Every structure is written in structure tokens, then in C-alpha cells.
N, C-alpha and C positions, 0 to 999 in steps of 0.2 A: 442435653447442646449437639453431643453429635450426630442426631435427628434434625434440629433447627437449621438449617443454609438456609444462606440469605435467600438464595432461589425460591422456598417454601417460602419467607415472610409474605416477600416481593407476591409471591402468587395470593396470598391470601388477601393481601395488601391491591388487591389488584391493580395493579405497575410492575410495570419491566427495566430493571435499570442498561437494558441493550441494549437499545434507540437508536439504529447508527443516523436519525436527522436530529436526537437531543444533542449530538457531539456538537454545540453552535454556540457562539461567543458577540457580544458587541463590538463594535472598533476600539480602540481605546483613543482618547485624546492625542494626538502631540506625541505617537508611539514612533512618528519616522526621526531618523536619524539626516542631518544633512548629507550623509554620504550619497544619498540619493533613495533609487523605489527599492520594497524590502526584497530580501531573499524567498524564495516560494521552492518547491523539491515535490516531486512524483518519485515513486516506488514503486515500481515493477515488478511481479516475479513470474513468469511459466513452474509452474509446478514438478514438469520433465526435462527443464532445461532444456540445454542442445546438444548436438553430438559433439565433443569434446575437439579431434583431430581436426577438422575442418571449419575449428570456432578461432580456437588460438594460433594466430600468427605465427610465425616457425623463425621469424626475427623481433627483436628489440628498436627503443624510441622510434624518435616520433618519425621517422624515411620507413619505418616500417613495411614488408606487402600486407595490403590489405587478403584475408584468411577466404575462400570462397565464399562463403557461410558471411562476412564482412562484408565483403563485396556492394552489395545492393546501396552501404553509406556509403560512399568513398564519394559522393558530392561534398558531405558533410564532415572530412576526413578528421578536420584539424578545429571540431567541436566537442570528438570525444577522446576518453584515450577506451581503452581493456586493460584491461589486467588479470595477469595468471596469479597464480600462486595465493590464494586468498581463500579461507575457508571458517567455518565456527568449530574453533575446538570444545572435544564433549562431545556437538551436537554431530551423531551420528542416528543408522537403524534407516537407511533407507528413505521409503515413501513419509516414515513417522515424523520427520524430521520439513515437512510442507509448512508446516506453524512455526517455521522456529528460525525463519530468514528472516527477518526484520526484530526478530527480540534477542535469538540467541542463547536462548532457555536447556542450559545442558540437558542429557540422558531424559528429548522424544522418547524414549521405550522401560522407560524405571516402570514398575508402577507407582501407582500413585503419584503421578509426577504432570509438573504444572506449572500453566506457561508462565510468564513474567511481561511484561510494558514494554509495545512499537517502539523502535525508533518515533516514526511517526506520531505515537501517543506522548512520548516521553518531548518531544518539541512543541506541540502543544497546548502539556502542561506548565513546561519556561516559557513560553510564549505571551499567551495567557490570550483576554481580549483583544484583536485584531481586526478578525474579521468574522461575516455569519457563519460563516460553518466552520466551525474549530480545523476537521479534518472533515476530507467527503475518505468513504472506504467503499470503491468499487471493485466489480465483477465481474465475467465473462465466464457462464458454465460450469461454475461453482455450484458445488453440493454445501448452501448457506448454513448446515446446522453444523458442519463440523471444519470448514477450512475460510479464512483468511490471514490478512495478512498485518492485522488492526486486532492490538488485545490491550485492556484497560491494567491498571497497575497490579491489581490483584490477579492475572493470566484468567481476565475474562474476554472470550471474543465479544468483539465488532462484528455484527453483521453486514457482509457488503449489500448495496445496491446492485444491482444489475438490470434493470431497465431504465436508457436512458431517460426516456422519454417520463419518465418519474422523475429523476433526478434533475432536469430540465424543467417541469411545471413549479421543483422546491424552489429551486433557484431564481427562474423568469417571471412567474407566474402568480400573482400576489393575491387574484379569487374579489371576491365578492366582498362587500363592508360586512354582511351577514357571514361567510367562511370565517374572516377576520374577526368575527364575533365569539366564532366558535370558538379559532384557537386558544381564543383568550382564555375562556370557562373551562375549555381544557384541561386547558396550565393551569392554571389556579388552582382546580379539581387536582393536579396531580401533583402539586406543591402543598395540598394540607393530604394527603396520603401521604407524604415521605414527610408530614410533621409527624401523625400518628407512629408510624415502624418507628420513629426515632423516639418516642413516645415509650413505646414496648422493650426496647433493647437498655433504656436507661432500669427499668423494673429488671430486665433481668441480669442486671448489673449485680445490683444487690443481694444475686442467689444464686451465683455460679460463681467458679471457683478463677484463681489469680490470670488463667493461662485462655480461660472460655471470654474473662472480662477483655481481655487485649483483644482478644476477637473479636470481641462484641465495640470496642473501639474503633478499627479498622475499616469494618464495618458502618456503621454512624460517622467517620469521616468518611465514606466514600456515597454516602445519600450527602451527605451537603456540599460535597462536587460537584453531583446529581442536578440540586437544589439550585445552585448556583449558572448554570445552566440551563433551567426552566426559567428561572430569573432572566439570562443575556434572551433566550427567544424571545419572551415578552418584551423586551424593550425594541425588538427591533422589527415588532409586527407595524410599529411608527417610521419606518425608515424605510422610503423610497428604495426599488427592484434594480438594479441594472437591466439596462434595455443590453441584449447578446445581439451582436451583430449577422450571424444565421438562426437559420429556425433549428427547432430539436433534430439530432441523430434518429436513422431507425431506429427501433428495436427490436434486434434476429431473438426470434424464438427456437428458430431450427439450429439445434446445438450443433451438426454438421456442416453449419455455416461462421465455426468461428475468429476463421481470421476477421470476416464481416464483420461480427461483434466485438473483435479485438478494437475495429478501426472505428467502430461509433464509439466506444468506453476512450477512448484514443482522442475523439471529437468533444465530446462533455468536459474531461479531466482542460484541454485546450481553454473551452468556452470559460467553465470555473477561473480559470486561472488569469484570464484575461480582465475577466470583471472584479476581479480580487475579492469575489468570494469563498476564495478557502486557498490556503498556504500550503498548503500540507494535504495530499493525495497517493493513496493507495490504489494498485490495481492488480490484483491479483485474477493469474488466465489458468484455469485447474482444469491444464491437460489431462489430468491421469480420470478426468470424469466426465469427458469429452467423447463422443462415439463416432465411430467409421467416420472423415469429416474430409469436405472435397478443397480438394488444391488448388481445383481451376473455380471461381465463384464469377467468374463472370456470365452469368445465366446461360450458355448454351446448354443444346440438349446432351450435347459428348462430356461435360464434365464429371471430373473423377473423384471417388470415391475411393481412399485411402483400404488396401487392404485388411486391415481391422482397427479397434479405437482407439485411442494416441496411447493408451499404457500399456497395451499390446506391441502396438508397434512398434514404440520405443527399447523393447527386450529383442529388438532384434538381429540378433547374435551374429552378423555379421552380411544376414542373407544381401543379396546384391541388391533386390529392388526394394525393400526392405529401408534399408540404406538410401535410397535414391532418396522415396517419398519423404522420409525423416528431413533429407538437407533440405528438400525442396520447401517443408513446413520450415525450416529454420530460416531461409533466405526467405519469405511471404513475411515473417516477422517483422525482420529489418529494412528490408522494402517500409513498413507500416512505422516501425519508428524510425526512420527515415523523413518521412512524410511530415513524421508529427514535429520533430525538431527542425523541418522545416517553416511549418507552419508558426514555431514560436519563431524563429529567428524572423521572421515576417514582420510579426507583431516587435511598435516600437513601444514604451516606456521613458516618455524623455526623450534621452540623445543614445537609450541602450536599445538591444535588442532586446525581447522580451524572454529569450533563451539563456543572453547572461543574464537575466536576476533567477533563474532557473534549475537549479536541480534535480538531474533526471538519472536513477540510479537504474540499473535494468540487470535483472540476472537472475536466478535460483539458487535452492537448496538443493539439486542435484551438478553433484561434478557430472554424474556420469550413469542415466538413469537403466542404462544394460548395463550396468553391473553392481546395482543400485550405491554406485560412492557416494558419498560425501565431502568429496576432498576439490579441493583444484576449483572451487568456487567461477561458473561465468558470467564474469564481470563488466559489467560496460558505465562508462559516468559520463554525462553529455553534459555541454552548457554550465552554471553557476559562477562563470564566473571563473572557471578556474586553467592552470598551466597545462591546460592537457599534453600529452607527451605521450602521445602514442600509445605502441606497450607498454604496456606497466610490467618486470615480470621482478617477483615475489617466489622466493625456492619450494618449488615445486615436489620434496619430500617435506621441506621441514614446512607444513605453509602460517604465512605470516596471518593474525584474526583480522576477521571482516569487521570485526570491530572498532579497529582504527580508522576502516575505512569510516566507519557509522560518527566516533567521536570529530572526525575532521568534517562528517555533511554538516553536522549539529553547529560546531561553532563556523563555520559558514552560514547557518541561519540563524546565526546572532545568539544562541544560547551560551549559558557559559560552563561551557559540562569539559573536565579532562578523564571522564571511565564510562565506559556504558559496557552491560556483559560482558564479555572475556578481551576488554580492552588492553593493553600494554603500553596507550599513548595513542600520536596520532598515526595517520597514513600517508609516510615520508615521498616525497616522489610528484607530487601534484598540488 
């Protein structure tokens, strides 16, 4: 049994549990409350973070002075809060923490470490069948085999989708009747394979000890969950696809154009939210895997490449030119975020703005990449109908668990949860 892993069994059966586009369920009838449109959430992370000094304001409260990095967000300052003094207890180890931003799983450098469920998947499991896609896991320049913000209940990576055109096709293009019929046949075939795998595990249960039997029971539960999703995907085949208001964003294949790729992914996320195709989106900007990148992407012949790849540049050692380039990159990210928030604010959902019903959490697992510090994480919370308090400051020497904010976000989404990860309660002040 030590050699009989889930992946081995599923490879033998010709099926994979880690398919990002199996993360879908049909809409439940009458699940919306009289309180208004549903809440949604977008979770964004750059795994190298920002330079902390220019990011955090020097004063606190609603009347704080925008920091140099946050200056591009000035037009929407009433719609977001910047929060200092948060981190994940026990999540230390520099870059090894990049997969733990939404899980808060302790000890990522330990031998045999296994991740835990991410915030988006926890919410999706609790909220159930409401949209065509339970979640969307998106990425820019991502090392797809090793990095993701989204993780299953048993700590398996959910691969990101990194091509906006392919996401657009899934969301809005139905295909020919023959293609729909082919999808139905493939769904039915996957379901029968899963039944066969369950039969195999039941036979094994009679031949193994209690510890392995418990593992097999967890395995069987995971398979049944995938079966439910396969069934739901089939149920959506007869439902009309939504009509988007704009064409597909451009695929960006040049990793040096990281900000253009980021902009395209934000655009597809906005379309998915506006059409209620999903209510939970994660977006990982894999700066660690980004080569020397262009700071000016205007298409001019004199566009500038950075001195080094994003990771090496983040270890700037206070060298003036490196710091200046990183500051420009940080501000560029905030400019794109401001445009994203502005687009959500322009869209109406009933009498409210889409931004008022959409939680946007932007942050990083790195407090300071230059020193491999995982405390005092840069956290920006926007939209979601929260009472935004400008700069909300917690103790920078004895950090408040970031998972406290996660619990508050879950509750805003309608999930009846009083704990997540390392939380000690909800986050005060929002």
C-alpha cells in the first residue's frame, strides 16, 4: 500500500483528478437570498511581493497618506484598505511558502510536507452548486507543475490555466452539436472509469490494515466528489452559455511581457465574474519564474528590459538601480489593479456596483523577498461591501494571523465558518 498512490491508480485507469476544468457544478435553484446579488471573490498573489517600505503607508486610519507604491490607486482609495501586521504563523522558509498563501499550511520546508485546502476551494466546497465553474485557477508565467494558489482538500495542486483564449472558449463558446455530443461521451467514459477505481479500492479494503483502510476511505470520498463534478458538468451541457460584452483577451506568450499577461488575466477574470460563470477566482503571478521583463510595454523600440530576472532583481541588496526598477514594477501592478477595480465599479448588478459584491484580496507570501522574510505580508483588501478603513495596522512584531482575515472573507461569502488555517477569530476593523 505504501507504493499504491492515488496518482498511480488513476494513471492506470487512464483518468486524472487534477483537471482544472472539472471544477464545475450547475446552478442551484433559488439559492440567492433576498439580501441581493451574491458575493464573489478574487484572490491575487505575486509570489515575490513588493518592496515593503514604499508599499506600507507611514500613518494609519482613513486619512492616511498614500504611499509611493499605492499612489496609482488614488482614484479608488475609498474602495480598498491596506493592512499591515499580518502573516501566517509557522509558514516560514522564504520562497517555499509560495503555495501556502491561501492555505496557511505550516512547515512548508519540513520533510514530507503536504499542503492543505486553499481558501477558494474551502469556500467552493461549502457553497456548492451555484455556477457553471466552481472556481477558476488562473496564472501568469506560472510553473504549472509546481505552483498554484488553489489546492484540494487533501493537498493536491490544482493546475492554473495560463491562456486567456482557452478560458474564453470554455466560458463562452459552446461548440458544434457534434462537439457537445463528444464531450458527453467523454464525461460518461470518465464516470465509468471512476466507478471501476472505486470497485478496486473496495476490494483492497478487505486486504489491508486499519490505517490503510482509512486512507482508502479518504481516496474513495475524493473520487465521489469528482463524480459529482462530472455529473454537474454534464448537466450544464444543455444550458445556454452567457454572452460576454467584449472579445477574448490576447494570449501573451512572451514571458518578458508579464504585465501585459497580468492585464489579460484580470480581463478574463472580470468577464467570468460579470457573467456569473464563477464566483471564485485565484490569480497567481509567478514572478519567480519570470525572466528579465519589460517595464515599458508600449511597443516602442526603446522599451527597457530589467537588469535581471524578477527573482534575482528582488534580491536587490539596496542597489539604487535595482530598487528603482522594482519600484516601477510594483507601481505598474497597482496601476493594473486600479483599472480592474474601476472596471468592476462600472458594472452594475441591480442597484449595486459589481465591486460592492466582489471581494478582491491582493497580497503575497513574501513580506520582503530581499531578505526571504515571510512576516508583515503586503495585504490589500478591496470591494466586497466592507467598511474600508484606509490603513489598518496590526502589530508588526507580533503579527495577527492572516487567516483571521480569511475567516471574515468566508463569512462575507456566506460560508458558515468560524475557523480556517491558523485563525484565532475574525479580523477586527473591517
